N, C-alpha and C positions, 0 to 999 in steps of 0.2 A: 431860785437860782437856775438860770438857763443851762443847757447842755454845755455851751462854750464856757460859761462862767464856772461850771463845776468840774471842768477837766483838770485832771491831776497828771502832769507830764513826767515821764522818766526819759530824759534825753540821753541817748547812748553816747558815751564819750569814746568808746572803742568797742571792739567785738565783745558782746556780753552774752553769747549763746549758752555758756556754761554757768551763768549766774542769773537765770531767769527769775523774775519776780512772780510770786504766787500768793494767792490768798492763804492766810494762815489756817490750817485745819483745826478742827475741834479736838482731835485725838492727841493723846500723849501716851507714850509707852508705859510710864509708871502708873498712870490712871487705868490703863487697860489691865495691868498686872494686879491691881488692888482687888481684894476679895469683893465679889459681886460688882466690880467696877464702881464702887461706892463714890469716888471723887466726882463722877459725872452727875451726882445728885446735887452738887453745889453749883447752882446756876451762875453766880458771879464768876466762879472759876472758869466755867464753860464759855461764857461770853468773852472774858478776857483772852482766852485762847485764840479766838477768832478775830480779834479787834485790830487787824492790820495785815500787812503783807510781809512775807518772808523773803530773805535773800539767802541763797544756798552757798555753801563753801565750794570753791572751784576745784579743790585738790585735797587728797588725803595726806595728813601729816601728823607727826608727833611733836609736841612741845615739851621741853624739859628745862626747868628753871632751877638754878642753884642758890637762889636767894639774894644774889647781888643786884646792885642798882644799875649796872651798865647794860648797854645793848647786847654785849657779848655774853652776858650771863644767862640769856635765854637762847636755847638751841632749838631750831626748827628743822626737823628731818622729814623730807617728803618721801612718800611711799605709795605703793599701789593700794587701791581701796581694800579694806579689810572685809572679809566675808563673814561679817558678824551676823549671828542668827537673828532673824526678824528685822534686819536693817532695811531691807527693801520695802517691807510693810510699813515701817515707821515713817520713812521718808517718801512714800509713794507719791504724794502730791507734788514733790519738787525734785525728785531724783533726775539727774541729767544723764541721758543716754545710758540708762541702766542695762539695756539689752545689748550693749556693745562692749567689747573688751577695752579696758583703759590701760594705757601704757604707764610704766613707772615714771613719775615726774621727779626730775632731779632738783628743780627749783621753781618757784612761782613768785614773781616780783610783787604780786598782789597780797602776799602774806609775809609779813616781816616783823622783826624786832626793831621798831622805829623809835620808840620813846624810852626804852629801857624800863627799869623797875618791874620787870616780869610781865610786861604788857605785849600781847599779840595784836598786831594791827592788820586789819583787812581793808584793802582799797575797794571802794564801791564804784562800779563802772557806769554810774548814772549821775546826771545832774538833774535834780528834782525841781519841779516848779509847781507849787500848790496855788489854789485860788487866793486872792487877797485876804489877809488876816488869818491865814491858816499856817501854823507851824508844823514841823514834823518832829514827833518824839521818836528818836532813834535809840533802840533798846535791844536787849536780848529777847529771844522768843519767849512769850509769856508762859510761865509755869513749866518751863523746860529746864530740867535739872542736869547739871554736868559737874561731876566731882572734880575738885581741884582748880577750878577756874570760874571767874565771875564776870558776866558782861557788864561793861560800863555804859552808862546812858547819857544822852544829851538831847537838848531841844534846839532845833535849827529853824531859823526864819527863812524857809524855802520859797516864800512868795516874792522875794526880791534878790536873794543872794546869788551871784553869778559864780559860785564855787561849789565844789563837792565837799564831802566829809568822809571820814574813815569810821569804821566800826572797830572797837577795841575790847579785848577781853583781858582781865587781870588774873594772872596766876596767883593762887592763894596759898599754895603749899610747896615749899622748896623740896627738891629731890623726889618729885612725884610726876611721872610722865602722864600727859593728857593727850588723848587721841581725838582728832577731828577727822570725820569722813567726808569724802566728796559727796555733795548733795545734802549734807546735814545743814540745818538752818543756823546761820551765824548772826543774823540781824533781823529785826522786826521794825517796820516803820508804821507809825500810828499818827494820823492827822489830829491836830489839837488846835482849837481856836485860840488865837493869841489874846491874852489879857483876861480870859474868862475867870480865872481864879482871883485876879486883882479887882474884878468888878464886884466880888462878893463882900459883904460886911459880916465878918465872923463875930458871933455873939454867944456868950454863955447865958443859960437860963435854966432855972429849975424845971424839971419835967412837969410839975403841976401848974406851971404857968400856961401850959396848953392842955386844958382838961380833957379834950377829946382825944388827943394823942396819948395822954397819960392813961386814959381808960383803955384804949386799944392796945397799948404796950403791955399793960398788966394782964389783959385778957390773953395776949399772946404768951406772956411769961408763964402764966398758970397753965395754959395748954401745953407748952413745951415741957414744963416740969412734970406734969401728969403723964405725958406720953413717955418721957424718958424713964420715969419710975415704973410704968407699966411694962416697958420694954425690958428693963432690968429684971422684973419679976416674971418675964416670959408670958405675959398675958396674951392669949391667943389673938385678940384683935390687933394689938400693937405689933406683935410679931408678923402678922399677915400684912399689915400696912408697911412695915419696914422703916419708913421715914415719913415725916410730914411734908406734904407737897404744896402747901398754900402759896409759898413764894414762887415756886415753879409754875403754878397756874395763874399767877398774877392776881392774887386776892388776899385779903386779910383773914384772920381766923374767924371773924364774924361773917365772912362771905362777901365783903365789899370788893368789887372789881377795881383793879388799877386803871386809871385813865389811859395809860400807855404801858406796854409791857413787851419785852422781847425774850424769846427763848432760843433764838438762833439769829446769827448775823448773816447777811447775804451781800458781801462785798463783791464787786465786779473785778474780773481779771484784767490785767493790762492787755491792751490790744493795739493793733495798728489801724487807725482810721483810713478810709479809702483816699480821702483828700489829705494833702500835706498839712501838718498842724500850723496854725498861724503863729507868727512871732509874738512873744509876750515880754 
């Protein structure tokens, strides 16, 4: 795919300086706070954290839902950013003008109760255009936990659609206030080849129908059970290892190397090319 064919455009519909797109970081506050930062040992979790771009919240506000289905049953109150401990560290990759004082915001038309049913709607200031055959999976930030509210997800055909979309979060608990901070991630966009799942032929099969895979699985299973038992008995070698790293290193228990393996993603940041982008 040439550079022109691989371009992923974010056309700015209006001033978007306070909602800059940023590559999703690997870090999560709850993972940092875990004993020995153990969640970072889960490579699938770590890769998912980085697999897209974040859109930040443009203003700080509190959402309060009384459980009703009408638009009026969700109250959105805007306020100055909360000086939450560690917030600047958590959102360092995407905080907007963190070094400047932010005035109290009385309202923001980009954050509304538009659909009712306890749904907070964020307007996204971009019209995205992906290469042909590539959709956008519009979702909440991966492995980002927020009590009392759940991000809703959608898949959009952004290679042809001349329209934007909204990001929505569903309140899950009535009479519970949820705080969103300015600069906090409210959306993650992930490119997804259209039709890839439909091209697959799902098939059930007994494991022993693939003797080589069955052998490798049972070798892994025995290794895992032995390691966990040794760890439970505080065997010095197991305690020293702490956890099994075969998948992290891209190899099987027997030492066979994976043909392809990633331990880190390197997405590119959105930038402004020197020449004007061609119409698509």
